[in-house]
N, C-alpha and C positions, 0 to 999 in steps of 0.2 A: 189380641195382638196388635201392636202398632208397627207399621212398616216405615221404612225410610222414604220410599216413594211409591205412590200408586199412579199408574196410568189408567184413566177411567174411560170406559166405553169405546175402546179401540176396535177397529176391524183387524183382528189378529191373523197374521200370516205366519204360521209357526216355523216355516223354513223347510218343511218336509214335502211340500207339494200339495198338502191338504188345502181344501177351500177355506177362505177366511171365515172367521166366526167372531161375533161381538163379545168382548169380555173385558174385565179389569185385570191388570197385571200388577202384582205387588212385589216390591224389591226390598230386601234387607241386606246390608253389607254389599258384597259383590255378586249376589245370587238372586235369581228369580225364586220366590218362595211360595207364591200363590197365583192361581189363574182362575177367574170365575167372577161371581157377583160379590164384590168386596165393598158394597155400599155401607155396610154396617161397621166397616173397619177404618181406623184412623191412620193417618200418615203424616210425617213431618212435611212432605211436599206432595201436592196433587197436580197431575198434568191432565187436563181435560182434552181428550183425543177424539171426541165424537166426530164421525164423518171422515176420519183419517185412518191410514193403515199403519200398523205397528209390525215391524218385521225384525228378525235378528239383524244385528249390525252386519253390513256387507263385508265379505272377506275378499280382498284383492290378491289373487293368487300369483300375479305376475307383476312385480314392481322392481324398481331400481332405487328404492327409498333408503338404502343403507346409510348414506351420509345425511340425507335430509332429516331423518328421524333424530339425528344428533344436533345438526346445525340449526334446524328450524322445527323444534319439537311441537309446535302447535299443529303441524301437519295439515295446514289449511287445504291443500289440494285434495286431501282424502276425507277429512272429517266433514267438509262441506258437501261431500257426495253421500254421506251416510256410511262410509267405510270405517270399520272399527278395528280391523286387523289387516296387516300387510305381510306378504311373503317377500322377503328381500333376497338378494344374492342370485338372481336369475341370469340366464344366458352365459353362464360360465364366469361371471364377474361378481365378486363379493368384496366387501371392505375388509375382510380378514380371511385367513391368516397370511400375512405377507409383510415384508419390509421392503419399502421402495425408496430409492434415492433418485433425484433428478426427475426427468420426464416420466410421466405415467404412460405405460404402453396402451395402445389402442386394443380393445375397446374399453379397457378399465378406466380410461379418462372420462367416460360417461358418468362416473361416480364422483369425479372431482380431482383434486390435486394430491400430491404424495402424502400430505399430512391428514388426509381423510381416510387413510388406511391404517390397519392395526395389525401388529405382529402375531397376535393370538386371538382365537375366538373369545377367550375369557376377557381379554382387554376390550374387544368390541362389545361384549355383553355388559361389562361394567360401564362403558360409555353410554349405552342405551339406557341403562337403569338410572344413571346419573342425570341424563338429559330429561327423563320422565316425559316421553312423547305422549301426545293426545290419543294415540292408537296403539294397539298391541303390535309387536314385531316378532315374526318367526323367520329364521335365517337359514338359507341354503349356503353351501360352500361352493365357490366357483372353480371349475377346472382350470380356466386361464389364470386365475389368481394363484392356484397351486403351482402352475407352471412358472409363473413370475417369481415364485419364492425359491426355485431351485435351478432354473435354466438361465444361461447367459444370453441366449437368443432363441427365438421361437420357430425359426424356419426349418425345423427338423423334428424327428421323433425323439422323445425323451429316452435317455439311457436307462438301463436296468436299475442303476444306483439312484437316478433321479426319480424313477417311478416308485422305488421303495421309500424314498424320502417323502414323496407326495402322499403315499398310502399312510405313512405314520402321522403326518400332519393332519390328514383328513380324519383319521381315527380319533386323534386327540380332540379335534373340534366336535365330532359327533358325540363323543362321550361327555363333552362339556355342554351339550344341549342343541347343537345344530341339527336341523331336521333332515338333511340329505345333501346330495350333490347336484349341481347343475353344470351343463356344458353349453358352449356357444361355438359349435364346430364349423359354422359358416364364416366365422371371423378370421382375419388374417393370422392372428397369433395363436389360433388353435387348429387351423385347417391341416397342419402337418402332423397332427396327432392321429395315428391310425386307430382302428377299432380296438386293437389289443391294448393300447395304452389306457383307453377309457374303461375297458372291461376290467382291467386290473384295479382301478379305483372303485368301480361299481361293486366289485366283490366285497370291498370293505364296507360299503353302504349296506349291502345285504347282511353281512355279519353283524352289523350294529343296529339293524332294524330301521333304516332310513328310507328315503324316497329318491328317485332319480328323475330330474326334469331336463329336457334338452331343446335348445334352439338347434335344430337339426343341421346336418352338414350341407343340405341343399333344400331350398324351398321353391326351386325353379324347375329346370328341365329334368333333374334327377330326384324329384320329390319322392316318388314311390320307393326308389332304392334307399333313400335316406330314412324313410319310415321303417323299412325292413331292418336297417342297421339299428335303429332305436329299439325296435321290438326285441331283436336278438340280444342287444346289450343288456336290456333289463332282465330278460329271461336268464341270461348268463349269471347275473348277480342275484337273481331271485328277489327282485325289488319291484314295487309299483312304479309305473311310468306315467309321466305327464309330458306330452308333446307341446312345447311352447308355441303360442300364437300360430296355430295351424293355418296355413294360407297357401294359395297358388299364385306366386309372385311372377310378374312380368307377363306381357300380353300373350305370348305364345303358350302360356300355361293356364290361361283363363278357361274355366269349365271343368278342370280336373278335380274339383272338390268332391264330386259325386263318387269317384273311385277312391279318393283319399278317405272318405267317410266309410266306404265299404271295407277298406283295409283296416281302419281303426276298429270297426265293429267285429271283424273276424278275429283280430288280435285280442280284443276285450273278452271274447268268448273263451280264450285260453289263458289269459294272464291279466292282472289288474292294470288297466291303463285308461287314461283320459287325455283330453287336450284342453288347452285354454284358448280364448279368442277375445280380441277387443272389437268393439262395434264400429269400425271405420274401415274404409277401403284404401287407406294410405298408411304406410309404415314410417317409422322414424328411428334413425340410428346414426352411426358415423358415416361420413362420406367416404365411399370406397370406389376405386376405379372400376372394379368389376360390376358394380351396381349401376354405373352410368349408362343411360339409354336416351335416345331421342323419341321413344314411343310413349312416354308419359312425363308429366311435370315433375321436376325436382326442385324443391324449395330449400335454399341454404338457411340454416337456423343459427349457425355460428361458424366462425373461422378464426383460428389463432393468427395467421399471418395477414388476413384481410378482414378484420372485424366489421369494417364499414359495408361489407357485402352481405351481411345477414339480412334475412327477410326479403331476399331477392331470388328470382328464378335463375337456375344455372344457365338456361338458354340466353337470358338477357345479359348475364355476366360475360358469357363466352362471346356474344356478339359485340359487346362494348370493348372487349380486349382483342377482338379479331382473331380468336383461336377456336379450335373445336372444343366440344364438351369435355373430352378426356383431359386435354391440356388445362382447361379452366379449372377442372376438379383438382388436378395435380397441384396447381398453384394455390388453391384454397386450403388444402389439407395441411395439418389436421383440422377437420371441420365436421359439422353435423348437418343432416339433411332430412327432409320429409319427402318420401317417394310415393307418388300416387300410382302405385303399380299393381293394384288389385281390382278385381271385378266385384261389383256389389252383389251379384247373385251368388258368387262363391262365399262371400262374407255371410250372407243370410243363411245359406245352407249349413255352414259350420256352426254359426251362432245358435241356430235353433235345435241342433242335435242334442239328444239326451246325455251324451257323454262329454259335452263341452261345458267347462266352467268359464267364469268371466275374470279376465285380468286386464288391467289398463295398459301395462307396459310403458307407462309414462316416464319421462326423463326430467326429474326435478332440477338437475344441474344445468339443463339447457336454458339459455336466456330467452329463447323463443320456442317454447315446447309445443309439441303436438297437442291438440285439444283433448286427446284421450286422458292426459294427466289429470285434468280437472273435471272431465265430463262423462267418462265411460259408463258408470252405473246408472245415473239418471237418464242417459241416452237409451240404454237398454229398456228401461221401464217406460219412459215417456214416448220415445220414437218407435222402437221396435215392438213394444208390447201394446201400449195404448193406441198409438196412431196407425201403426202398420198391421197390427194383429198377428205378427209373426209368432209370438209366444203368448200363452195366457199368463196372468199375473202370478199365480202360485208357482208355476214352473220357472218363470224368470227369477223369482226370489230363491227357489231351491238351488238354482245354478250359482247364486251369489253367496249362499250361506251353508246349509247343511251338507250339500255335496262337496263343497270345498273343504269344510272342516273335517269330514270323514276321510277324504283322500289324503290330506296333509297331517292327519293324526292330531287335530286340535280338540282335545277332550272337552266335552261340555260346552262347546262353542257352536255357533251356527244354527241354533234351535231356540225356540221359545217353549220351555217346559220347566216345571218345578225342579230346582236343583241345578239348572244350567247357569252359566255366567250371564250376568245382566249386561250384555252388549246388545243394544237396541237402537233401532232407527224408526222415527215417526215421519211419515211423508204424506203429502197430498197428491193422490193419484191423478186428480184433474189438472193439476198445474205443473207437476214435476217435469223437468226437462234439463238438458245440459245448457249451461250458459256459455261455455267455451266454444270458440270457433277457430278456424285457421287464421282469421283476421285478428281476433281478440282471444288468444288461447288461454288466458288466466282468469277468465270471468267465472265466478262461482256458479254453481247449479241453482236452479229455482225449485222450490217445493220440498226441500229437505228441512223440516221444521224443528227437529229436536233429535239429539243423538246422545246416548248413554254408553259409557265404556266402563266395564267392571263396577257397575253400580253407581257410578258418578255421572251426573248430568254434565255433558261435555260441550256440545254445540247447542247453545240456548240463545234465542233471540239474536241470531246472527253474530255470536261471539263465542270464543272458547272460554268456558268458565272453569274447567278443571282439566288437568292432564293426568289421567289415571292409567295410561297404557303400560303394558308389561312386556318383557322379553319372554316369549313362550318357548320354553325349552322342550325338546323331545322327551317324551316319557314312554319308555318301552318301545315296541316295534310299531311301524306304520304298515297297516295291511291294506 
């Protein structure tokens, strides 16, 4: 038998948490077809991997790459990290299904302008397939996006008629291949949605076999109450739950991660649930007045009325304008910001937990993005695994691959085994690290040597050689 590609003498991390083993991996078409000693076998292309680790391609479970996958299909922020699949549509904001005119409401503006949105999920899927991104894309439907499609204003509960319309739109998208529903209940334009409105939508997700992810209503002083709401909502719909970027935000809440993890463990004993986490103690989102505080640094990343103030601290801007922080923020909005509002020990506790998957939560439309956009996955391996010893390598890879694929229903992804899709990442464990920093946030990672997507060598010698990504549509139920 002749293979299309053989990766020889790799230290194989199969994604399951198993210890690495040295083997050759043979690929034909878009699948892994052989693992073992393939010295006697020919291939059109041979990759010599001796001394390096071969893992399943990383799955970024928390992204806002909806528009990026279409506008910038090389997907450099992700493929350079070894990411081969992205989950889009998180935090209640998705690029479909919605018709927008004029200004894009917050926080949907994190995805771009009005022409970056699509009236149906089918149209979004066609745009993805036409763009042929370098990585696979699986899509959630955002609750705020659904609201924008039926409501004239957001500062109220949706009416029964509006909820019915949202349910119908959501069901159509799920049947067209969307994988579930996301909410962003902390954001201004979703905060007025009561639990009943969300439950009515999650019922549809359960009926169609999808998943529910949530940027909870509160990650601060009411964190535990928000977790209870998330668990209750998922139970109501009979759906798996993912709590997005589990954190203890703001100084008064530092140290609460221990109890948050206890609550997650208790819930997971009764229902399918996980969380995701990014490996940084600063978050990034829109600038909101209720987030403003003088207890931590706030870096402005963009501002529509004052673009010249980007990459400056809010405290410096306020001092220059001779106003308080709240007034300075009001003048800057709409704007984006990085908030250094988390404690490192809380981040480490959540990151290391067996129920936690890895998601970057990067914002590709931000002109000055948080370094997590380009650096999350190498940072987990290089900093937290190799340098800090917080995780062992097989467990770190499991969190990025098989665990994520299983939770989001990505069949035959996230593992190295015969018959699985050939999404593969080859890296140097001794040198791997994030290149991105808060000063230089778009610097590519170091140590990601070669990446394959659907059997096509994609990231080779520092360049995108093929774009073989696909839209991954939901098949059956997600358990």
